Jmol script that loads the backbone (N, CA, C; Angstrom):
load data "model"
ATOM      1  N   MET A   1      83.685  92.780  97.588  1.00  0.00           N
ATOM      2  CA  MET A   1      84.429  92.208  96.199  1.00  0.00           C
ATOM      3  C   MET A   1      84.483  93.187  94.921  1.00  0.00           C
ATOM      4  N   GLY A   2      83.966  94.699  95.664  1.00  0.00           N
ATOM      5  CA  GLY A   2      84.171  95.908  94.371  1.00  0.00           C
ATOM      6  C   GLY A   2      85.664  95.770  93.865  1.00  0.00           C
ATOM      7  N   PRO A   3      86.324  96.068  94.812  1.00  0.00           N
ATOM      8  CA  PRO A   3      87.999  96.614  94.629  1.00  0.00           C
ATOM      9  C   PRO A   3      89.175  95.620  93.800  1.00  0.00           C
ATOM     10  N   VAL A   4      88.326  94.382  94.302  1.00  0.00           N
ATOM     11  CA  VAL A   4      88.868  92.836  93.425  1.00  0.00           C
ATOM     12  C   VAL A   4      88.444  92.615  91.883  1.00  0.00           C
ATOM     13  N   SER A   5      87.102  93.293  91.988  1.00  0.00           N
ATOM     14  CA  SER A   5      86.444  92.740  90.362  1.00  0.00           C
ATOM     15  C   SER A   5      86.189  94.062  89.734  1.00  0.00           C
ATOM     16  N   ASN A   6      86.197  95.326  90.136  1.00  0.00           N
ATOM     17  CA  ASN A   6      86.036  96.187  89.659  1.00  0.00           C
ATOM     18  C   ASN A   6      87.326  97.135  89.262  1.00  0.00           C
ATOM     19  N   LEU A   7      88.329  97.571  90.262  1.00  0.00           N
ATOM     20  CA  LEU A   7      89.615  98.415  90.329  1.00  0.00           C
ATOM     21  C   LEU A   7      90.778  97.446  90.106  1.00  0.00           C
ATOM     22  N   THR A   8      91.124  96.764  90.305  1.00  0.00           N
ATOM     23  CA  THR A   8      92.381  95.322  90.255  1.00  0.00           C
ATOM     24  C   THR A   8      92.232  95.230  88.479  1.00  0.00           C
ATOM     25  N   PRO A   9      91.425  95.279  87.726  1.00  0.00           N
ATOM     26  CA  PRO A   9      91.500  95.268  86.534  1.00  0.00           C
ATOM     27  C   PRO A   9      91.830  95.944  85.925  1.00  0.00           C
ATOM     28  N   LEU A  10      91.099  97.522  86.259  1.00  0.00           N
ATOM     29  CA  LEU A  10      91.608  98.408  85.411  1.00  0.00           C
ATOM     30  C   LEU A  10      93.044  99.111  85.779  1.00  0.00           C
ATOM     31  N   LEU A  11      93.536  98.851  87.258  1.00  0.00           N
ATOM     32  CA  LEU A  11      94.715  99.215  87.140  1.00  0.00           C
ATOM     33  C   LEU A  11      96.039  98.209  86.832  1.00  0.00           C
ATOM     34  N   ILE A  12      95.477  97.279  86.542  1.00  0.00           N
ATOM     35  CA  ILE A  12      96.256  95.717  85.647  1.00  0.00           C
ATOM     36  C   ILE A  12      96.389  96.425  84.212  1.00  0.00           C
ATOM     37  N   GLU A  13      94.584  97.023  83.765  1.00  0.00           N
ATOM     38  CA  GLU A  13      95.178  97.584  82.408  1.00  0.00           C
ATOM     39  C   GLU A  13      96.269  98.577  82.252  1.00  0.00           C
ATOM     40  N   LEU A  14      96.365  99.607  83.197  1.00  0.00           N
ATOM     41  CA  LEU A  14      97.040 100.784  83.011  1.00  0.00           C
ATOM     42  C   LEU A  14      98.306 100.507  83.566  1.00  0.00           C
ATOM     43  N   GLU A  15      98.546  99.225  83.430  1.00  0.00           N
ATOM     44  CA  GLU A  15     100.272  98.551  84.024  1.00  0.00           C
ATOM     45  C   GLU A  15     100.665  98.837  85.265  1.00  0.00           C
ATOM     46  N   ALA A  16      99.575  99.099  86.451  1.00  0.00           N
ATOM     47  CA  ALA A  16      99.903  99.572  87.455  1.00  0.00           C
ATOM     48  C   ALA A  16     100.489  98.106  88.450  1.00  0.00           C
ATOM     49  N   VAL A  17     101.220  98.068  89.559  1.00  0.00           N
ATOM     50  CA  VAL A  17     101.541  97.293  90.337  1.00  0.00           C
ATOM     51  C   VAL A  17     100.444  97.069  91.176  1.00  0.00           C
ATOM     52  N   VAL A  18      99.712  95.961  91.972  1.00  0.00           N
ATOM     53  CA  VAL A  18      98.591  95.815  92.571  1.00  0.00           C
ATOM     54  C   VAL A  18      99.085  94.453  93.715  1.00  0.00           C
ATOM     55  N   PRO A  19      99.939  94.794  94.437  1.00  0.00           N
ATOM     56  CA  PRO A  19     100.412  93.927  95.148  1.00  0.00           C
ATOM     57  C   PRO A  19      99.559  93.399  96.371  1.00  0.00           C
ATOM     58  N   VAL A  20      98.262  93.712  96.373  1.00  0.00           N
ATOM     59  CA  VAL A  20      97.559  93.267  97.314  1.00  0.00           C
ATOM     60  C   VAL A  20      96.419  93.739  96.881  1.00  0.00           C
ATOM     61  N   HIS A  21      95.463  92.278  97.927  1.00  0.00           N
ATOM     62  CA  HIS A  21      94.014  92.491  97.290  1.00  0.00           C
ATOM     63  C   HIS A  21      93.280  93.553  97.561  1.00  0.00           C
ATOM     64  N   GLY A  22      91.900  93.754  97.333  1.00  0.00           N
ATOM     65  CA  GLY A  22      91.136  95.044  97.487  1.00  0.00           C
ATOM     66  C   GLY A  22      90.905  94.516  99.262  1.00  0.00           C
ATOM     67  N   LEU A  23      90.631  95.793  99.731  1.00  0.00           N
ATOM     68  CA  LEU A  23      89.914  95.567 100.998  1.00  0.00           C
ATOM     69  C   LEU A  23      88.712  95.962 100.604  1.00  0.00           C
ATOM     70  N   TYR A  24      87.765  95.304 102.125  1.00  0.00           N
ATOM     71  CA  TYR A  24      86.555  95.365 101.731  1.00  0.00           C
ATOM     72  C   TYR A  24      86.041  94.413 103.235  1.00  0.00           C
ATOM     73  N   PHE A  25      85.127  95.127 103.946  1.00  0.00           N
ATOM     74  CA  PHE A  25      84.393  94.607 105.468  1.00  0.00           C
ATOM     75  C   PHE A  25      83.188  94.508 105.458  1.00  0.00           C
ATOM     76  N   VAL A  26      82.438  93.713 106.409  1.00  0.00           N
ATOM     77  CA  VAL A  26      81.115  93.175 106.702  1.00  0.00           C
ATOM     78  C   VAL A  26      80.771  93.944 107.484  1.00  0.00           C
ATOM     79  N   THR A  27      80.219  94.839 107.846  1.00  0.00           N
ATOM     80  CA  THR A  27      79.779  95.690 108.752  1.00  0.00           C
ATOM     81  C   THR A  27      78.978  95.243 109.861  1.00  0.00           C
ATOM     82  N   ALA A  28      78.189  94.269 109.198  1.00  0.00           N
ATOM     83  CA  ALA A  28      77.693  93.429 110.737  1.00  0.00           C
ATOM     84  C   ALA A  28      78.691  92.545 111.440  1.00  0.00           C
ATOM     85  N   HIS A  29      79.916  92.504 111.003  1.00  0.00           N
ATOM     86  CA  HIS A  29      81.228  91.857 112.096  1.00  0.00           C
ATOM     87  C   HIS A  29      81.963  92.747 112.748  1.00  0.00           C
ATOM     88  N   MET A  30      80.950  94.013 112.931  1.00  0.00           N
ATOM     89  CA  MET A  30      82.173  95.365 113.089  1.00  0.00           C
ATOM     90  C   MET A  30      82.677  94.594 114.634  1.00  0.00           C
ATOM     91  N   ASP A  31      82.545  94.068 115.632  1.00  0.00           N
ATOM     92  CA  ASP A  31      82.663  93.514 116.471  1.00  0.00           C
ATOM     93  C   ASP A  31      83.828  93.129 116.371  1.00  0.00           C
ATOM     94  N   GLN A  32      84.588  92.500 115.012  1.00  0.00           N
ATOM     95  CA  GLN A  32      85.474  91.704 115.218  1.00  0.00           C
ATOM     96  C   GLN A  32      86.423  92.331 113.834  1.00  0.00           C
ATOM     97  N   LEU A  33      85.874  93.884 113.770  1.00  0.00           N
ATOM     98  CA  LEU A  33      87.204  94.591 112.997  1.00  0.00           C
ATOM     99  C   LEU A  33      88.117  94.709 113.209  1.00  0.00           C
ATOM    100  N   ASP A  34      88.847  94.790 114.490  1.00  0.00           N
ATOM    101  CA  ASP A  34      90.581  94.967 114.685  1.00  0.00           C
ATOM    102  C   ASP A  34      90.852  93.675 114.653  1.00  0.00           C
ATOM    103  N   MET A  35      90.732  92.798 114.876  1.00  0.00           N
ATOM    104  CA  MET A  35      91.105  91.334 114.695  1.00  0.00           C
ATOM    105  C   MET A  35      91.314  91.298 112.897  1.00  0.00           C
ATOM    106  N   PHE A  36      90.232  91.512 112.328  1.00  0.00           N
ATOM    107  CA  PHE A  36      90.178  91.505 110.985  1.00  0.00           C
ATOM    108  C   PHE A  36      91.149  92.431 110.504  1.00  0.00           C
ATOM    109  N   LEU A  37      91.853  93.795 110.554  1.00  0.00           N
ATOM    110  CA  LEU A  37      92.555  94.743 110.271  1.00  0.00           C
ATOM    111  C   LEU A  37      93.921  94.361 110.719  1.00  0.00           C
ATOM    112  N   SER A  38      94.175  93.496 111.927  1.00  0.00           N
ATOM    113  CA  SER A  38      95.504  93.102 112.462  1.00  0.00           C
ATOM    114  C   SER A  38      96.231  91.863 111.211  1.00  0.00           C
ATOM    115  N   LYS A  39      94.852  91.298 110.789  1.00  0.00           N
ATOM    116  CA  LYS A  39      95.093  89.953 110.221  1.00  0.00           C
ATOM    117  C   LYS A  39      95.604  90.722 108.688  1.00  0.00           C
ATOM    118  N   VAL A  40      94.863  91.628 108.417  1.00  0.00           N
ATOM    119  CA  VAL A  40      95.281  92.277 106.968  1.00  0.00           C
ATOM    120  C   VAL A  40      96.321  93.209 107.083  1.00  0.00           C
ATOM    121  N   ALA A  41      96.660  93.882 107.766  1.00  0.00           N
ATOM    122  CA  ALA A  41      97.564  94.661 107.982  1.00  0.00           C
ATOM    123  C   ALA A  41      99.327  93.419 107.801  1.00  0.00           C
ATOM    124  N   GLY A  42      98.999  92.373 108.782  1.00  0.00           N
ATOM    125  CA  GLY A  42      99.951  91.579 108.500  1.00  0.00           C
ATOM    126  C   GLY A  42     100.097  90.852 107.009  1.00  0.00           C
ATOM    127  N   GLU A  43      99.078  90.210 106.607  1.00  0.00           N
ATOM    128  CA  GLU A  43      99.253  90.421 104.911  1.00  0.00           C
ATOM    129  C   GLU A  43      99.961  91.364 104.198  1.00  0.00           C
ATOM    130  N   VAL A  44      99.197  92.416 104.448  1.00  0.00           N
ATOM    131  CA  VAL A  44      99.800  93.721 103.603  1.00  0.00           C
ATOM    132  C   VAL A  44     101.191  94.085 103.757  1.00  0.00           C
ATOM    133  N   THR A  45     101.834  94.067 104.984  1.00  0.00           N
ATOM    134  CA  THR A  45     102.858  94.193 105.349  1.00  0.00           C
ATOM    135  C   THR A  45     104.273  93.249 104.441  1.00  0.00           C
ATOM    136  N   GLN A  46     103.904  91.858 104.628  1.00  0.00           N
ATOM    137  CA  GLN A  46     104.380  90.856 103.904  1.00  0.00           C
ATOM    138  C   GLN A  46     104.328  91.137 102.318  1.00  0.00           C
ATOM    139  N   SER A  47     103.160  91.252 102.025  1.00  0.00           N
ATOM    140  CA  SER A  47     103.446  91.477 100.401  1.00  0.00           C
ATOM    141  C   SER A  47     104.157  92.457 100.078  1.00  0.00           C
ATOM    142  N   LEU A  48     103.782  93.913 100.735  1.00  0.00           N
ATOM    143  CA  LEU A  48     104.466  95.237 100.348  1.00  0.00           C
ATOM    144  C   LEU A  48     106.023  95.038 100.659  1.00  0.00           C
ATOM    145  N   ARG A  49     106.676  94.195 101.332  1.00  0.00           N
ATOM    146  CA  ARG A  49     107.984  94.172 101.761  1.00  0.00           C
ATOM    147  C   ARG A  49     108.497  93.361 100.351  1.00  0.00           C
ATOM    148  N   ALA A  50     107.837  92.171  99.973  1.00  0.00           N
ATOM    149  CA  ALA A  50     108.215  91.348  98.975  1.00  0.00           C
ATOM    150  C   ALA A  50     108.278  92.490  97.711  1.00  0.00           C
ATOM    151  N   VAL A  51     107.512  93.383  97.778  1.00  0.00           N
ATOM    152  CA  VAL A  51     107.386  94.148  96.504  1.00  0.00           C
ATOM    153  C   VAL A  51     108.826  94.848  96.508  1.00  0.00           C
ATOM    154  N   ALA A  52     109.164  95.678  97.416  1.00  0.00           N
ATOM    155  CA  ALA A  52     109.943  96.422  97.786  1.00  0.00           C
ATOM    156  C   ALA A  52     111.252  95.752  97.484  1.00  0.00           C
ATOM    157  N   SER A  53     111.564  94.450  98.032  1.00  0.00           N
ATOM    158  CA  SER A  53     112.838  93.981  97.735  1.00  0.00           C
ATOM    159  C   SER A  53     112.834  93.672  96.264  1.00  0.00           C
ATOM    160  N   VAL A  54     111.802  93.511  95.363  1.00  0.00           N
ATOM    161  CA  VAL A  54     112.074  93.804  93.963  1.00  0.00           C
ATOM    162  C   VAL A  54     112.379  94.819  93.670  1.00  0.00           C
ATOM    163  N   ALA A  55     111.775  95.657  93.413  1.00  0.00           N
ATOM    164  CA  ALA A  55     111.959  96.865  93.030  1.00  0.00           C
ATOM    165  C   ALA A  55     113.674  97.556  93.730  1.00  0.00           C
ATOM    166  N   SER A  56     114.164  97.154  94.515  1.00  0.00           N
ATOM    167  CA  SER A  56     115.248  97.009  95.037  1.00  0.00           C
ATOM    168  C   SER A  56     116.368  96.602  94.128  1.00  0.00           C
ATOM    169  N   LEU A  57     115.773  95.664  93.776  1.00  0.00           N
ATOM    170  CA  LEU A  57     116.914  94.317  92.710  1.00  0.00           C
ATOM    171  C   LEU A  57     116.447  94.968  91.631  1.00  0.00           C
ATOM    172  N   LEU A  58     115.692  95.248  91.071  1.00  0.00           N
ATOM    173  CA  LEU A  58     115.305  95.909  89.758  1.00  0.00           C
ATOM    174  C   LEU A  58     116.416  97.575  89.623  1.00  0.00           C
ATOM    175  N   HIS A  59     116.251  98.291  90.519  1.00  0.00           N
ATOM    176  CA  HIS A  59     116.726  99.589  90.857  1.00  0.00           C
ATOM    177  C   HIS A  59     118.069  98.919  90.628  1.00  0.00           C
ATOM    178  N   CYS A  60     118.812  98.215  91.249  1.00  0.00           N
ATOM    179  CA  CYS A  60     120.338  98.061  91.282  1.00  0.00           C
ATOM    180  C   CYS A  60     120.714  97.693  90.096  1.00  0.00           C
ATOM    181  N   ASN A  61     119.817  96.817  89.253  1.00  0.00           N
ATOM    182  CA  ASN A  61     120.164  96.428  87.848  1.00  0.00           C
ATOM    183  C   ASN A  61     120.366  97.799  86.852  1.00  0.00           C
ATOM    184  N   ILE A  62     118.981  98.423  87.137  1.00  0.00           N
ATOM    185  CA  ILE A  62     119.052  99.402  86.447  1.00  0.00           C
ATOM    186  C   ILE A  62     120.421 100.579  86.330  1.00  0.00           C
ATOM    187  N   ASP A  63     120.782 101.121  87.504  1.00  0.00           N
ATOM    188  CA  ASP A  63     121.881 101.511  88.174  1.00  0.00           C
ATOM    189  C   ASP A  63     123.033 100.971  87.797  1.00  0.00           C
ATOM    190  N   ASN A  64     123.193  99.542  87.477  1.00  0.00           N
ATOM    191  CA  ASN A  64     124.412  98.872  87.010  1.00  0.00           C
ATOM    192  C   ASN A  64     124.615  98.776  85.751  1.00  0.00           C
ATOM    193  N   SER A  65     123.325  98.676  85.178  1.00  0.00           N
ATOM    194  CA  SER A  65     123.584  98.741  83.592  1.00  0.00           C
ATOM    195  C   SER A  65     123.632 100.006  82.747  1.00  0.00           C
ATOM    196  N   GLY A  66     123.372 101.231  83.731  1.00  0.00           N
ATOM    197  CA  GLY A  66     124.253 102.378  83.273  1.00  0.00           C
ATOM    198  C   GLY A  66     125.614 102.617  83.300  1.00  0.00           C
ATOM    199  N   GLU A  67     126.438 101.814  83.846  1.00  0.00           N
ATOM    200  CA  GLU A  67     127.496 101.919  83.946  1.00  0.00           C
ATOM    201  C   GLU A  67     128.285 101.391  82.336  1.00  0.00           C
ATOM    202  N   ASP A  68     127.763 100.433  82.056  1.00  0.00           N
ATOM    203  CA  ASP A  68     128.752  99.429  81.416  1.00  0.00           C
ATOM    204  C   ASP A  68     128.545 100.457  79.645  1.00  0.00           C
ATOM    205  N   ALA A  69     127.617 101.296  79.735  1.00  0.00           N
ATOM    206  CA  ALA A  69     126.642 102.337  78.557  1.00  0.00           C
ATOM    207  C   ALA A  69     128.420 103.257  78.118  1.00  0.00           C
TER     208      ALA A  69
END
end "model"
wireframe off; spacefill off
backbone 0.3
color backbone group
């Protein structure tokens, strides 16, 4: 819970974009690590694709707004 309760608020205060939850794993479940990481990788990939899409749109809008000036 450390990344979510400690790091995320700090990053947001610094105006950072935090598109995914912090990653932490209970070592007692080490036998399930591959399954856990596969699931997390899918979720992170989906979130980062969405962020990349929005960033691309914002970048296009900034480029286009400069042409009118």
